[in-house]
C-alpha positions as CSV (number, residue, x, y, z in Angstrom):
1,X,-139.9,-103.4,-114.6
2,X,-139.8,-103.4,-119.3
3,X,-140.2,-107.5,-120.6
4,X,-137.9,-107.2,-123.1
5,X,-141.1,-107.4,-125.4
6,X,-142.1,-103.2,-124.1
7,X,-138.2,-102.5,-123.8
8,X,-136.7,-99.8,-126.7
9,X,-134.7,-101.5,-129.2
10,X,-131.9,-99.2,-127.7
11,X,-132.0,-100.3,-124.2
12,X,-132.2,-103.8,-125.3
13,X,-128.5,-102.8,-127.4
14,X,-127.2,-102.0,-123.4
15,X,-128.9,-104.6,-121.8
16,X,-127.3,-107.0,-124.0
17,X,-123.5,-105.5,-123.8
18,X,-123.8,-104.7,-120.0
19,X,-124.2,-108.6,-119.1
20,X,-121.8,-109.9,-121.7
21,X,-118.3,-107.5,-120.5
22,X,-118.6,-109.8,-117.3
23,X,-117.4,-112.4,-119.3
24,X,-115.3,-109.9,-121.2
25,X,-113.8,-108.7,-117.7
26,X,-113.4,-112.4,-116.7
27,X,-110.9,-113.2,-119.8
28,X,-108.8,-110.4,-119.8
29,X,-108.0,-111.6,-116.5
30,X,-108.0,-114.7,-117.0
31,X,-105.2,-113.9,-119.6
32,X,-103.6,-111.0,-118.2
33,X,-103.0,-113.6,-114.6
34,X,-101.7,-116.5,-117.7
35,X,-98.7,-113.5,-119.0
36,X,-97.9,-113.6,-114.9
37,X,-97.0,-116.4,-114.1
38,X,-96.2,-117.4,-117.3
39,X,-93.0,-114.3,-117.1
40,X,-93.0,-115.4,-113.6
41,X,-91.7,-119.1,-114.8
42,X,-88.9,-117.6,-117.6
43,X,-87.8,-116.0,-114.8
44,X,-87.4,-118.9,-112.2
45,X,-86.0,-120.5,-115.7
46,X,-83.6,-118.1,-116.7
47,X,-82.2,-118.2,-112.9
48,X,-82.2,-121.6,-112.3
49,X,-79.5,-122.3,-115.9
50,X,-77.6,-118.9,-114.9
51,X,-78.9,-116.6,-118.4
52,X,-77.9,-113.2,-118.4
53,X,-81.3,-112.0,-115.2
54,X,-78.6,-111.6,-112.6
55,X,-79.5,-111.7,-108.8
56,X,-78.6,-109.2,-107.3
57,X,-77.6,-110.2,-103.3
58,X,-75.0,-112.8,-105.6
59,X,-71.5,-111.5,-106.8
60,X,-68.9,-113.2,-108.0
61,X,-66.8,-112.4,-104.6
62,X,-69.1,-113.8,-101.9
63,X,-70.3,-116.5,-103.4
64,X,-74.3,-115.6,-102.2
65,X,-75.7,-113.8,-99.7
66,X,-74.8,-117.4,-96.9
67,X,-70.6,-115.3,-97.6
68,X,-72.0,-112.2,-95.5
69,X,-73.0,-114.9,-92.8
């Protein structure tokens, strides 16, 4: 096992970047999760307001899914 003083400079650089990668992945995962949750909330908000997004299960003739039961 090498100590920090006996390791060459290149090895220190590799070890440091390897140690930093865990928080980089954490930040990426958090950002992706925020984008996905924000997108899902935006879709739900548009559906409730009657926006552009249309539920394919509903049509003007049947008035929702219960009409077919």
